[in-house]
ChimeraX commands (.cxc) that place a marker at each C-alpha (Angstrom):
marker #1 position 42.65,37.46,-36.39 radius 0.5
marker #1 position 40.03,36.91,-33.62 radius 0.5
marker #1 position 41.28,40.09,-31.97 radius 0.5
marker #1 position 41.13,42.03,-35.24 radius 0.5
marker #1 position 37.64,40.69,-35.94 radius 0.5
marker #1 position 36.36,41.42,-32.41 radius 0.5
marker #1 position 34.62,38.05,-32.19 radius 0.5
marker #1 position 32.66,38.32,-35.44 radius 0.5
marker #1 position 33.14,36.01,-38.41 radius 0.5
marker #1 position 34.53,38.84,-40.59 radius 0.5
marker #1 position 36.36,42.10,-39.86 radius 0.5
marker #1 position 34.50,45.17,-40.85 radius 0.5
marker #1 position 37.15,46.20,-43.26 radius 0.5
marker #1 position 36.87,42.85,-45.11 radius 0.5
marker #1 position 39.44,40.94,-46.89 radius 0.5
marker #1 position 42.15,43.69,-46.47 radius 0.5
marker #1 position 42.95,42.18,-43.01 radius 0.5
marker #1 position 44.02,38.94,-44.51 radius 0.5
marker #1 position 45.95,40.53,-47.27 radius 0.5
marker #1 position 47.91,42.67,-44.85 radius 0.5
marker #1 position 48.41,39.90,-42.37 radius 0.5
marker #1 position 49.56,37.56,-45.16 radius 0.5
marker #1 position 52.08,40.06,-46.42 radius 0.5
marker #1 position 53.44,40.73,-42.86 radius 0.5
marker #1 position 53.70,36.98,-42.01 radius 0.5
marker #1 position 55.32,36.14,-45.35 radius 0.5
marker #1 position 57.96,38.83,-44.86 radius 0.5
marker #1 position 58.77,37.48,-41.41 radius 0.5
marker #1 position 58.42,33.66,-41.88 radius 0.5
marker #1 position 58.62,33.13,-45.57 radius 0.5
marker #1 position 56.14,30.67,-47.35 radius 0.5
marker #1 position 52.88,29.18,-46.19 radius 0.5
marker #1 position 50.96,32.28,-45.32 radius 0.5
marker #1 position 49.01,33.12,-48.38 radius 0.5
marker #1 position 45.54,34.75,-47.94 radius 0.5
marker #1 position 43.79,31.51,-48.78 radius 0.5
marker #1 position 45.90,29.62,-46.25 radius 0.5
marker #1 position 45.16,32.18,-43.59 radius 0.5
marker #1 position 41.39,31.67,-44.40 radius 0.5
marker #1 position 41.84,28.02,-44.04 radius 0.5
marker #1 position 43.75,28.43,-40.75 radius 0.5
marker #1 position 40.82,30.52,-39.46 radius 0.5
marker #1 position 38.38,27.82,-40.49 radius 0.5
marker #1 position 40.47,25.21,-38.79 radius 0.5
marker #1 position 40.44,27.26,-35.63 radius 0.5
marker #1 position 36.66,27.67,-35.83 radius 0.5
marker #1 position 35.80,24.12,-36.59 radius 0.5
marker #1 position 38.50,22.55,-34.33 radius 0.5
marker #1 position 38.74,24.90,-31.42 radius 0.5
marker #1 position 40.47,22.24,-29.30 radius 0.5
marker #1 position 43.62,21.12,-31.01 radius 0.5
marker #1 position 43.23,17.70,-29.35 radius 0.5
marker #1 position 40.52,16.94,-31.79 radius 0.5
marker #1 position 42.87,17.18,-34.75 radius 0.5
marker #1 position 44.53,14.05,-35.99 radius 0.5
marker #1 position 48.23,13.87,-36.59 radius 0.5
marker #1 position 47.42,11.18,-39.17 radius 0.5
marker #1 position 45.94,13.64,-41.58 radius 0.5
marker #1 position 47.90,16.24,-43.54 radius 0.5
marker #1 position 47.23,19.92,-43.96 radius 0.5
marker #1 position 45.87,19.17,-47.46 radius 0.5
marker #1 position 43.32,16.65,-45.95 radius 0.5
marker #1 position 42.15,19.36,-43.56 radius 0.5
marker #1 position 41.98,21.99,-46.44 radius 0.5
marker #1 position 39.72,19.60,-48.39 radius 0.5
marker #1 position 37.65,18.71,-45.22 radius 0.5
marker #1 position 37.19,22.43,-44.32 radius 0.5
marker #1 position 35.59,23.01,-47.68 radius 0.5
marker #1 position 32.68,20.87,-46.50 radius 0.5
marker #1 position 30.09,23.19,-44.87 radius 0.5
marker #1 position 27.98,20.43,-43.30 radius 0.5
marker #1 position 29.46,19.43,-39.87 radius 0.5
marker #1 position 28.04,15.87,-40.25 radius 0.5
marker #1 position 29.52,15.35,-43.66 radius 0.5
marker #1 position 32.87,16.82,-42.61 radius 0.5
marker #1 position 32.99,14.44,-39.62 radius 0.5
marker #1 position 31.98,11.55,-41.82 radius 0.5
marker #1 position 34.74,12.07,-44.34 radius 0.5
marker #1 position 37.27,12.74,-41.59 radius 0.5
marker #1 position 36.52,9.51,-39.90 radius 0.5
marker #1 position 36.69,7.72,-43.32 radius 0.5
marker #1 position 40.09,9.21,-44.00 radius 0.5
marker #1 position 41.37,7.93,-40.66 radius 0.5
marker #1 position 39.78,4.52,-40.64 radius 0.5
marker #1 position 40.49,3.72,-44.36 radius 0.5
marker #1 position 43.74,5.80,-44.60 radius 0.5
marker #1 position 42.56,7.72,-47.56 radius 0.5
marker #1 position 44.91,9.98,-49.54 radius 0.5
marker #1 position 43.77,13.42,-50.44 radius 0.5
marker #1 position 43.08,12.27,-53.89 radius 0.5
marker #1 position 40.79,9.43,-52.58 radius 0.5
marker #1 position 39.09,11.89,-50.26 radius 0.5
marker #1 position 38.29,14.13,-53.28 radius 0.5
marker #1 position 37.19,11.17,-55.34 radius 0.5
marker #1 position 34.74,10.00,-52.60 radius 0.5
marker #1 position 33.39,13.55,-52.08 radius 0.5
marker #1 position 32.86,14.01,-55.79 radius 0.5
marker #1 position 30.93,10.67,-55.82 radius 0.5
marker #1 position 28.80,12.00,-52.91 radius 0.5
marker #1 position 29.58,8.99,-50.66 radius 0.5
marker #1 position 28.22,10.70,-47.63 radius 0.5
marker #1 position 24.87,11.54,-49.20 radius 0.5
marker #1 position 24.54,8.09,-50.68 radius 0.5
marker #1 position 25.17,6.16,-47.53 radius 0.5
marker #1 position 24.24,8.80,-44.92 radius 0.5
marker #1 position 22.89,7.18,-41.67 radius 0.5
marker #1 position 20.78,9.06,-39.25 radius 0.5
marker #1 position 22.41,9.99,-35.83 radius 0.5
marker #1 position 20.31,7.28,-34.17 radius 0.5
marker #1 position 21.56,4.79,-36.77 radius 0.5
marker #1 position 25.18,5.74,-36.19 radius 0.5
marker #1 position 24.79,5.55,-32.41 radius 0.5
marker #1 position 23.28,2.04,-32.96 radius 0.5
marker #1 position 26.30,1.10,-35.14 radius 0.5
marker #1 position 28.73,2.43,-32.55 radius 0.5
marker #1 position 27.00,0.17,-29.93 radius 0.5
marker #1 position 27.07,-2.85,-32.18 radius 0.5
marker #1 position 30.72,-2.10,-33.00 radius 0.5
marker #1 position 31.64,-2.84,-29.39 radius 0.5
marker #1 position 30.19,-6.38,-29.64 radius 0.5
marker #1 position 31.50,-9.32,-31.58 radius 0.5
marker #1 position 28.06,-10.18,-33.01 radius 0.5
marker #1 position 25.17,-8.15,-34.20 radius 0.5
marker #1 position 21.59,-8.89,-35.36 radius 0.5
marker #1 position 19.86,-6.35,-37.55 radius 0.5
marker #1 position 16.14,-7.06,-38.04 radius 0.5
marker #1 position 13.21,-5.07,-39.05 radius 0.5
marker #1 position 10.81,-4.44,-41.84 radius 0.5
marker #1 position 11.49,-3.36,-45.42 radius 0.5
marker #1 position 12.95,0.14,-45.73 radius 0.5
marker #1 position 14.23,0.47,-42.11 radius 0.5
marker #1 position 17.97,0.62,-43.09 radius 0.5
marker #1 position 19.08,-2.79,-42.04 radius 0.5
marker #1 position 21.28,-3.19,-45.06 radius 0.5
marker #1 position 23.01,0.22,-44.50 radius 0.5
marker #1 position 23.63,-0.58,-40.94 radius 0.5
marker #1 position 25.02,-4.03,-41.62 radius 0.5
marker #1 position 27.27,-2.69,-44.32 radius 0.5
marker #1 position 28.61,0.09,-42.16 radius 0.5
marker #1 position 29.29,-2.37,-39.44 radius 0.5
marker #1 position 30.90,-4.80,-41.88 radius 0.5
marker #1 position 33.08,-1.98,-43.31 radius 0.5
marker #1 position 34.32,-1.03,-39.79 radius 0.5
marker #1 position 35.05,-4.68,-38.87 radius 0.5
marker #1 position 36.77,-5.27,-42.12 radius 0.5
marker #1 position 39.06,-2.24,-41.56 radius 0.5
marker #1 position 39.88,-3.81,-38.08 radius 0.5
marker #1 position 40.86,-6.98,-39.89 radius 0.5
marker #1 position 37.92,-8.92,-38.49 radius 0.5
marker #1 position 36.17,-11.57,-40.45 radius 0.5
marker #1 position 32.69,-10.69,-41.43 radius 0.5
marker #1 position 29.71,-12.94,-42.50 radius 0.5
marker #1 position 26.30,-11.41,-43.35 radius 0.5
marker #1 position 23.67,-14.09,-43.59 radius 0.5
marker #1 position 20.42,-12.83,-45.12 radius 0.5
marker #1 position 16.95,-14.32,-44.85 radius 0.5
marker #1 position 13.81,-13.08,-46.75 radius 0.5
marker #1 position 10.45,-13.88,-45.52 radius 0.5
marker #1 position 7.72,-14.49,-48.12 radius 0.5
marker link #1:1,2 radius 0.2
marker link #1:2,3 radius 0.2
marker link #1:3,4 radius 0.2
marker link #1:4,5 radius 0.2
marker link #1:5,6 radius 0.2
marker link #1:6,7 radius 0.2
marker link #1:7,8 radius 0.2
marker link #1:8,9 radius 0.2
marker link #1:9,10 radius 0.2
marker link #1:10,11 radius 0.2
marker link #1:11,12 radius 0.2
marker link #1:12,13 radius 0.2
marker link #1:13,14 radius 0.2
marker link #1:14,15 radius 0.2
marker link #1:15,16 radius 0.2
marker link #1:16,17 radius 0.2
marker link #1:17,18 radius 0.2
marker link #1:18,19 radius 0.2
marker link #1:19,20 radius 0.2
marker link #1:20,21 radius 0.2
marker link #1:21,22 radius 0.2
marker link #1:22,23 radius 0.2
marker link #1:23,24 radius 0.2
marker link #1:24,25 radius 0.2
marker link #1:25,26 radius 0.2
marker link #1:26,27 radius 0.2
marker link #1:27,28 radius 0.2
marker link #1:28,29 radius 0.2
marker link #1:29,30 radius 0.2
marker link #1:30,31 radius 0.2
marker link #1:31,32 radius 0.2
marker link #1:32,33 radius 0.2
marker link #1:33,34 radius 0.2
marker link #1:34,35 radius 0.2
marker link #1:35,36 radius 0.2
marker link #1:36,37 radius 0.2
marker link #1:37,38 radius 0.2
marker link #1:38,39 radius 0.2
marker link #1:39,40 radius 0.2
marker link #1:40,41 radius 0.2
marker link #1:41,42 radius 0.2
marker link #1:42,43 radius 0.2
marker link #1:43,44 radius 0.2
marker link #1:44,45 radius 0.2
marker link #1:45,46 radius 0.2
marker link #1:46,47 radius 0.2
marker link #1:47,48 radius 0.2
marker link #1:48,49 radius 0.2
marker link #1:49,50 radius 0.2
marker link #1:50,51 radius 0.2
marker link #1:51,52 radius 0.2
marker link #1:52,53 radius 0.2
marker link #1:53,54 radius 0.2
marker link #1:54,55 radius 0.2
marker link #1:55,56 radius 0.2
marker link #1:56,57 radius 0.2
marker link #1:57,58 radius 0.2
marker link #1:58,59 radius 0.2
marker link #1:59,60 radius 0.2
marker link #1:60,61 radius 0.2
marker link #1:61,62 radius 0.2
marker link #1:62,63 radius 0.2
marker link #1:63,64 radius 0.2
marker link #1:64,65 radius 0.2
marker link #1:65,66 radius 0.2
marker link #1:66,67 radius 0.2
marker link #1:67,68 radius 0.2
marker link #1:68,69 radius 0.2
marker link #1:69,70 radius 0.2
marker link #1:70,71 radius 0.2
marker link #1:71,72 radius 0.2
marker link #1:72,73 radius 0.2
marker link #1:73,74 radius 0.2
marker link #1:74,75 radius 0.2
marker link #1:75,76 radius 0.2
marker link #1:76,77 radius 0.2
marker link #1:77,78 radius 0.2
marker link #1:78,79 radius 0.2
marker link #1:79,80 radius 0.2
marker link #1:80,81 radius 0.2
marker link #1:81,82 radius 0.2
marker link #1:82,83 radius 0.2
marker link #1:83,84 radius 0.2
marker link #1:84,85 radius 0.2
marker link #1:85,86 radius 0.2
marker link #1:86,87 radius 0.2
marker link #1:87,88 radius 0.2
marker link #1:88,89 radius 0.2
marker link #1:89,90 radius 0.2
marker link #1:90,91 radius 0.2
marker link #1:91,92 radius 0.2
marker link #1:92,93 radius 0.2
marker link #1:93,94 radius 0.2
marker link #1:94,95 radius 0.2
marker link #1:95,96 radius 0.2
marker link #1:96,97 radius 0.2
marker link #1:97,98 radius 0.2
marker link #1:98,99 radius 0.2
marker link #1:99,100 radius 0.2
marker link #1:100,101 radius 0.2
marker link #1:101,102 radius 0.2
marker link #1:102,103 radius 0.2
marker link #1:103,104 radius 0.2
marker link #1:104,105 radius 0.2
marker link #1:105,106 radius 0.2
marker link #1:106,107 radius 0.2
marker link #1:107,108 radius 0.2
marker link #1:108,109 radius 0.2
marker link #1:109,110 radius 0.2
marker link #1:110,111 radius 0.2
marker link #1:111,112 radius 0.2
marker link #1:112,113 radius 0.2
marker link #1:113,114 radius 0.2
marker link #1:114,115 radius 0.2
marker link #1:115,116 radius 0.2
marker link #1:116,117 radius 0.2
marker link #1:117,118 radius 0.2
marker link #1:118,119 radius 0.2
marker link #1:119,120 radius 0.2
marker link #1:120,121 radius 0.2
marker link #1:121,122 radius 0.2
marker link #1:122,123 radius 0.2
marker link #1:123,124 radius 0.2
marker link #1:124,125 radius 0.2
marker link #1:125,126 radius 0.2
marker link #1:126,127 radius 0.2
marker link #1:127,128 radius 0.2
marker link #1:128,129 radius 0.2
marker link #1:129,130 radius 0.2
marker link #1:130,131 radius 0.2
marker link #1:131,132 radius 0.2
marker link #1:132,133 radius 0.2
marker link #1:133,134 radius 0.2
marker link #1:134,135 radius 0.2
marker link #1:135,136 radius 0.2
marker link #1:136,137 radius 0.2
marker link #1:137,138 radius 0.2
marker link #1:138,139 radius 0.2
marker link #1:139,140 radius 0.2
marker link #1:140,141 radius 0.2
marker link #1:141,142 radius 0.2
marker link #1:142,143 radius 0.2
marker link #1:143,144 radius 0.2
marker link #1:144,145 radius 0.2
marker link #1:145,146 radius 0.2
marker link #1:146,147 radius 0.2
marker link #1:147,148 radius 0.2
marker link #1:148,149 radius 0.2
marker link #1:149,150 radius 0.2
marker link #1:150,151 radius 0.2
marker link #1:151,152 radius 0.2
marker link #1:152,153 radius 0.2
marker link #1:153,154 radius 0.2
marker link #1:154,155 radius 0.2
marker link #1:155,156 radius 0.2
marker link #1:156,157 radius 0.2
marker link #1:157,158 radius 0.2
marker link #1:158,159 radius 0.2
view
């Protein structure tokens, strides 16, 4: 497709390329090459140009659902959640419909901080009200729980 599209996102003659390609592939290889599947294959290639970044633990159906997420950060979040929490495709759809990413989205700096804390056995989150301590602590607790680590979150409130 990349050759036919000469590097652009779409070929000049539009969807007819996929229809023709789908027909040719189906006649040669049988099932699995519908126009929509070819569109998802193209998106997979665009979003995951290095096949090493694909996980063998996720099914094609997982990737089809993930590819429908236009936001790179959101797609990455849901992909990591699928892997760490072993979500089924149904659970992935449920969490997307519940807007999990938007509800608990951490900034890149916060995620980097959580990654650093994840490497340690203990962590201390402190700061003023509204700084995101609870989100950071909960994300870290979620990760540690998935790793079968015991988690205790003591909370103190200053008057």
